[in-house]
N, C-alpha and C positions, 0 to 999 in steps of 0.2 A: 441396240442396247435400250432396255426399257428405262423410263424416267426414274424409277425408284433406285435402280442400280447406279445410274448416272449420278443421282443425288448423293448416294453413299460414297462414291469415289470422290466427289467434290468435297464432302464433309471431312473425309479422311485426309485429303490433301491440305485442307484448311487447318486441320488439327496439327498436322506435321509442320506446316509453315509457322503456326503459332508457337509450337514447342521450340522450333529452330530459332525464332525471333527472341523468345525468352532466354534460351541458352546463350545467344549472342549478347543480350543485355546483361546477363549475369556474369559472363566472362569479362565484360567491360568494367565490372564493378567488383573488385575483390573483397570489398567490405561486406560484412554480414548485415542482413536486415536485423533489426532489434525490435522485440515485442516484450513489454512488461505488462502482465495481467495481475491486477491487485484486487483480490477479494476483500470484502468489507465485513469484519467481525467473524472470520473463519478460524477456529482453533486448530491446533496441530492434530487433534484426534478426529476431525470431521471427514477427512478423505478416507475412502475405503481401504486403501493400501496401508493406512495407519490404524485400522480397526473400526472406522466409521460404519454405521449401519445403513446409511443411505448410499446407494451405488454411485460412484464417481468414476466411470470408466475412462473418460477423456483425461482427467487429471492423473489417473493411474497409468495411462499411456505415456504421459510425460515422464513418470518415474521409470517405466519400463524402457523407454527410449533415450533416457538422459541420466542426469545425476540428481540424487536426492540428498539434501543437507538436513541432518537431524538436529543441529544445534544452531539454527538461524533465528535471528531476533529482529524485531522492529526497534526503532529508536525510542518510541514511546508506546505506552499501552492504550492509547486512544488515537483517533483518526487524523485530525488536522496536523498535529505535530509529526506524525509518522510520514505523511505525504510531503511535508516540507523537507524532512531529512532525506527521503528517498530521491527526490528531484534535485536537491542541492549537494548531497554528500556531506552535509553539515548537521551536527547534532541539533535537534529541535530546540533545546533549551538555550542555545546561543541566539535564537531569534527573539523578537520582542514578546512572544507568547510564552509565558513561564509556567502556565498550568491551564487545564481545560481545553476546550475546542472553540472554533469560530461558529457563528450562526450563518444563516442564509443571506442575511443583509450586511454581514461584517465587511469592513474594508480589507484591502489586500494585505496579506502577511509578507509576501516577498516584495520588498520595496527598498532594500538597502544595498542594491548592486550585486546580489547573489546571482551566480550563473547556474542555470538549471540544465538538465540533460540535453534537451533539444538545441539549446543555444550552443553548447559545447560541440554538438554534432553538425553544426552548420559548416565548419571548416572541411570535414571529410565529404561534404556534399549531400547530406541526408535530407530527405523530405520527411516531415513529422506531423503527427496528429495525436490529439488526446480525445478519447471517446469515453464518456461516463461521468463519474462523480468528481467534481473539482475540489470543493471544500477548503480552499486556501484564500478565500475572500475575493471580492471583485469591486472595482471602482464604479459603483452605481451613481448615475446622475440623479439629482433630487428635483422634485417639483416644488414650485413656490407654495402650493397648497396640496395637501394629500388628496388623492383621487378617491372615488367611491365605486363600489361594485355596480355593474350595469343592472344586475338583478340580485335580489336577496340581500342579506346583511353585509356590511363592510366590517370585517373583523381581522385582528392580528397585525403583525409587523409586515412592512413592505409597501404599503399604499402610498408612501411618500416618494417611491422610486419612479423616475421617468423611464418607462420600459421601451420607449421609442428610440432611445439613444444608445449607441454602442458603449459597452463598459470599457473602462481603462484599467490597465494593470492586469488584464486577463492573460490567458495562455498565449494568444497571438502577439501580445506586447512583450512577453517574456521569452519568446523563441520558437513556439510552435507555429507551423505554417497553417494548420487548420484545427478546428475543434468542433465537437458536438457535445454539449455539456448539460448536466443538471448542476445547479450552482453549489449545492452543499449536500448534506445527507438527505436521503429521500424523504425523511420525516420532518424536514425544515422548509418553511416558506422562504421565498416564493416558489410556487410549483409551476415552473416554466422550463423550456429548453432554450439553449443558446447555440447558434452556429456562427463560428468565426467571431465570437465575442459580441454577438447581437441577438437579442431575443427573437425567436422565430415567429411565435404567435403571442399576441398581447393577452395578458390575463384580464378577465372580465368579471370573475366571480370570486367569492370566498370559498376556500376548501381547506381540508386538512388531511394529511396522511399520518398525523399523530394527534391524539385527543386534545392536547394543549397547545398546538402550534398551528393556529389558523392563519391564513394569509392569502394574498393574491394568487389566483390559479387560472390556468387555461381550462375553459369549459370542455368537459369530456376527457380530460387527462386523468389517468388512473395509474397507480403504482404498478399494477400487473403488466403494463405494456413496456416497462423500461428495459428489461433484459433483452427482449426481442428487438427493441429499437437500437440498443447498443450493439447487439450482434450484427444487425443489418449494416449499421454504419461502419463497424470494424471490417466486415467483409468487403464492403464497397471500397474502402481505402486500400486494403491489401490488393484487391483486384486491379485497381487503377495503377498503383505504384509498381506492381509486379511486371507491368508492361513497359516500364521505363528503365533507363540505364542506371539511374541513381538508386542507391539503397534507401530504405525507409525505416523510420522509427515510429512505432505505435505504442502509446501509453494507454492502457485500457483499465481504468479503475472502476470496478463495478459497484453497484449499490446493494449488493446482496452478499451474504444472508442477513445483513443489518435490517432492523425494523424500518418500515412496516414489512412483516413477513408475509409476502404477497405473491405466491407462485401464480403464474398465468393458468388459465383454464386447462390448457393442454397438460400441465404438470400436476394438477391437483389430484390427490389420491394415489400418487405413484409410489410413495415411500411407505415402509412399514412402521416408521416412527412419527408419522403425522405431518402436519403442514410445514413445519420447519425442515423436515427431511425432503419434502417435495421441493422446497426452495433451494436446498443444497443441490439437488439433482438438476434443477434448471440452471443453477450457477455453473455446474459442470458442463451442461449443454452448450453454454456460451464458449467455453474452452474448446469444445468439439467443433463449433462453427469456425473458430479461428484456424484450427488444424485443417479442417476441410478446405478452407479457402487457400491455405498455403499449398496443400497437396494439389488442388485443382490447377493452380498456376505454376506448379513445378518449382517452387522456391523454398521448400521445406529444408533441404540439405544445408543451405547457407543462411539459415535464420536462427539467431540466438533468441530463444524464447524463455522468459522467466515467469514462473507462476508463484505467487506468494499472497500474504494477507496483511492487512494494516494493524492487526492486533488479535488477541485471543477472542474466544466466543463471548458474547454478551449474555448476562443473566436474563435479558429479555427473551432469550430463546427458550427459557424454561429448563435450565440445566438439570435440576433434580429429577424432573419427569423424564428427560431424555436418558439420564443415567439408569433409571429404572428399566428402560427398554434396551439397555446394553450399549447405548451410544454415549461415549465419554468425549465431549467436544474438545476438552483441553488435555486429553489423555489422562495420565495419572499425575499430572502436574498440579501444584497448588495454585489457587486463584484463577482469575479470568480477566476479561477486559477491564481496564482501568487500574489494575493492580501492579505493584512492583514485583510480585511473585512471578515465577516462570510462566504460569498460565496466562498472564497478561500480555506477554511479549514474545514468547517462543512460538513460532508459526511454521506452517508448511512452506517449503522453499525448494522448488524444482527447476532445473535448468536443462533444456533440450536444445542441442546444436549438433545435428548428426555429423557434420563435417569435422568437428573438433572434439566432441565429448562422447566418450564411450557409453554405450547403452547399458542400462541396468546397474549403474554404479552408485555408490553411497559414500558420503563424506561426513565425518563427525567434526570437521573444522568449525570452530565458532565464527560466525559472521554476523554482521549487522546490515540492514538494508541500505545504510549509507554507503556500503561497499559496492553497490551496483554501479555507482558513478565511475569510480576508478577502473572497475572491471570492463565496463563499456569503452572507456577511453583506451585501455590497453588493447582491447579486441579490435578497435577501429583505427588505431594509430593516432588518435587525437592527442594533442599536447596542451592540456589546460594549464593556465597560469598558476603560479605557486599559491596564490591566495584562494584558489578554487577548491571545493570539496575537501576541506581541512580535516575531515574525520572519515575519509574513504580509503580503504585498503583493497587493492585488487586481489581477487581470488582466481584470476585467469589460470595461473599455474596449476591450481588444484583441479580446475575443469579439464585441463589437458593431461591430467594424470601424473603431474610432477610432485615431488615432495616439496612442501612449502613451510616456511616458518609459521608458527601459530600467530593468530591475530594478537596484537597487543591488547591491553585492557579495553573492555567494552563497557560503555555507560548505558544504564537503563533509566527510564523516567516514567513516573506514574501520573495519573490525572491531576493529582493535587500538587505536583511538582517535587515529589520525593525522589531521591536519587538512590541508585545502587551501582556498584562497580563490580565487574566480573573479570577475573584473571585466572585462566586455567580452571582448576577445580574449585576455586574459591569465589564466593559471591558475598559481598558486604552490602546490606541494605541500611541506609542512613535514616532509618525511621523505626519505630517500635511495632508498627502494624503493617497493613497492606498498602497504605498510601492510596487506596482506591475504594472499591465498593464491597469487598469481602471483609469478613471479620479477621482481626480487629480493625474496625474502621478508624480513620485518622484521628478524629477528635477524641474518641474514647481511648484510643491507644496512647495518645500523648498525655491525657489526663490521668491515666492509670499508672501510678508510680511503681507498680509491681513489675511492669514490663521494661526490659532493658531498652536503652535508647537506640541501640543498633542491633542488627541481626547478622550473624556470620554463618554461612552454610557451606559445607563441603558437598558440592553437587555430584561428585563421583560416588561418595558413600550415601548421600542423602538427596537424590534428585527431587524428592517431594517436599524439600525444605521444611521438615518437621522438627529438626533439632538445632536450636540456636546455640552455637558453641563459641560465641564471642568472648565469654569469660575464660575459656581455655586457651585462647590464642591472642592475647593482647598485642603481641608484636605484629601479627598479621593484620589485625585491625588497624593499627597505626600506619603500617606500610601502605595499605590500600587507601586509607583516608588521605595520606600525603600524595599518593599518585593521582587520586581524583582531584585534589586541589590543584595539582600541577596542570592537569589536562584542562580544567576549567579556566585557570588563570592565564594559560598560554594561548587561549583562543583556538587551539587546534590540538589534535592528537597525532597527526602525521608530522614528519620532519619538515622544517622550514621556519621562516621568520615568524615571530610572535604576531598574532592577530587579535583584534578586539571583538568581544562579544557585544551584542546589542542589548544594553541594559544590564543592571546589576543582577547577579545570580546569588540569591540569599539562601541560607540554611537556617535551621532552627537554632534558637539561642542555646538550647541545651547542648547542642553538638559543638557550637563554637566555644562554649565554656570548657568542654571536655577536650576538644581538639583545636587549639588556637590557630593551627595552620589554615583552617578554613575561613578565617576572618578576612 
């Protein structure tokens, strides 16, 4: 027998042995692997199966092989609060952060005993890792005196940080076994990576991935490398854990297509709609890398994979120009990132789980990303305590093709802290404008006495939120205001004992005068 044939036989035997070992490991663990991929600033119209003009074949594969939700929402229309809600199953406005987002040097937001997904999954024996954008604050240690750049100017925030010390309150302290992180949004200093809550390489220069956000940076680090780094780390984790008997949980929050819009060289010029389209395509490529690693290791069938986004498309993408090219990032919805309108918080939401979810299915069930927590708990048999995930409703029955009661009222929140409540076809916005960045902007809207103080929309008849009918349905307005007040004051929207919010939740005086129940 020649050496080449002998080598082929050995390789085949090794492959069969590996597959047999993996099958035995999977049989020993009935729990599904869990992967949550969170894009950054990707609107519902960005993916090609929803009409997007930049090809997204891997995300489209998720839709073809799983279930697509057409009425899925983030808790907030901006990133930090959405991430808090997804990981805790608790509405973001119950946290100390009542509006806006954190910065790269901000302290930890999760500090009040909240249980996050990987902590809940410890009991069923999951190994967990987060790869990508954290943006929930970190406990940085401080220097006695701010440092200086080793070369060039010393500019921006972050030079007071002692980067040689492990951060506190990071993912590993909260329940993740491993992490590979960028601290916040990719356009926020410091420009460094962390592994297992410790900076990998010390920053020595000033750099900026945003014109007005200079700060400490690792020499040679550029935004174009990040998606490739995240894909590499995600594949490595899946590959390692697929060989173990324990199930795994991977949380993969990407930095794209958020600014800086920075596709790598390999992806530049690939799209017909320009640089932003190139970046969308590279974002989709990361999804493909995850799918390839699952397939390679034979663990696709029993992996529950969720793909979604943290809010709608940002105007930084150049929405009017994209629309001229036939690409409508938020579909035909009103508004975009930061807004209380649907374009701010209705996002792509795809679930692929070949063992339990029928391929090519669609659901119009209203859901919020807070619901991921309870769904994962149901899917794994975990039993979180009553105070955990107080705004999370499992949609596992829907995934399995069962008829399920509609979700109770869903609360939306904008960048400036404006509220909306959605129940069935009705949506009530407790502000006169967008609550965000689109017109009418908040300050102008509140000062303009011609605008009603609230907006009521029938989303069945008016999905574009063009016709405010609050004056025609005063009883419905009162009903929704009272339900919102109850959900806020009760500290939870799920059944159970009353809980406390962290800090007072305030409304505009104009509303409390009109609706005393909100006081």
